[in-house]
N, C-alpha and C positions, 0 to 999 in steps of 0.2 A: 441554546447557550453558545454553540460554536458557529463562527462564520465560515472558517476555512482552516485547513492544515496546510502548511508549506514546509517541504523538506528540501535539502540541498542535493545537488547532483554534480559529480565530477565529470560526467559525460552525458550531456543532455539528450543526445540522440539515442544512446543506449537506454536511458531512463524512459524516453518516449516509447521505444519499442516494448520494453518490459511492462510499463504501466498501461499502455493501450491494450495489451493482451490480458493482463491481470485484472484490471478494472472492467474490462469488457465482459468478464465472467459475471459481474454484478449488474451489467446493463449500461455502463458508461460508454459513450462513443469516443470519437477522436477528441483530443484536447484542443482548446483554443490556445494558439501560440502567440506570445507577446514578447517583443523585444523592448525593454524599458529604455529610458533616457541615457543610461550608462552603457547600453549595448549588450546587456545580459539577457539571455533568453529564459522565459518562464513558460511553463505549461500549466493550463488550468482545465481540469476534468470536472465538469459541472453535471451533477446527476442527482435526482431525487432530493433536491433542496440542500445538497452539500457540495462543497468545492474542495477538491484535493489538488494541491499545487506543488510543482517542482521547479526549482530555480537554480541557475548557476549562482554560486556565492558572489554577492555584490562586493564584499570586502576583499575579494581576490585570494582569500586563503583557501586551503584544502577543505573539502567536505569532511565532517566528523559527526557520525551518528551520536545521539545523546545516550549516554549510559543510563539504563533504568527506564528508558522510554519504550513504549509499544503503541503502535497505531492499530486500532481495531476496526475491521471492516465487517459490517453487518451482512450476514448471509441468510438466505431463506430456508435452508435445509442442511442436513449433514452431507448430502450429495454435493451441494454447492460449496460447502466448506472444503470438501475433498478436491473438487475440481479447481477451486481457487489455489489451493496448495500445489496441485500437480501442474497447473499452468505456470505458476510462479517459478517452480523448479525447472520446468522445461525451457523457460526464457531467461535463465541466468541467476535465479534466486537460489538460496540455500535453505534446505529444510533444517529446522532446529527443534529441539525438545522432542516430545513424543510424536508418533505418527498421527495424522488427522483422525479424530474420532471423539466419542463421548467422554466426558470427564465428570465424575460425581464430586460435589463439594458442598460447602455450607450454603451456597446460593442455588442449589439444585443441579440438575443435569444441564451441561452446556456442551455443544459440539464445537470443537476447537481445532485449529491448525496454526502453526507458527512457522515463519520463514523470515529470512532477511532478503532485502533487495540487493542489487549488485553494488550499491554504495554502503551496505551494512545496516540500513535502517530496519528495525525489527517490526514485523507486521503480524497481525493475528486475524484470522477469519473466525467469526463467532456466530453461532446460531443458538439461541436460548430456547429450549423446548417449552411448550405450553404457552 
């Protein structure tokens, strides 16, 4: 259903360092770097049929994370959820909500972590048991 996700960055080099480390936990490599016709830099992390993109805002305005939005990253295990969280925090992210771990709910047990990137975008690492 999704082709890609693109978020904005107020500091593209900081975002490159952060996401190369964080998405590397999931198996993504270095991003493809593109400078578009307006001179704005974009990063494209392509892995396992998905593309996660970061762009300098083309409209020239400041980056503003969307209130109520969360980007979920699929993990293979609780250990990978925890590592994703820890690598994010070690590279300038901020831990939010409860510590990484299992959560019981109406959809069954899910292993979750939540953090924000250096620009304030809310991220979730998720592994669904079973």
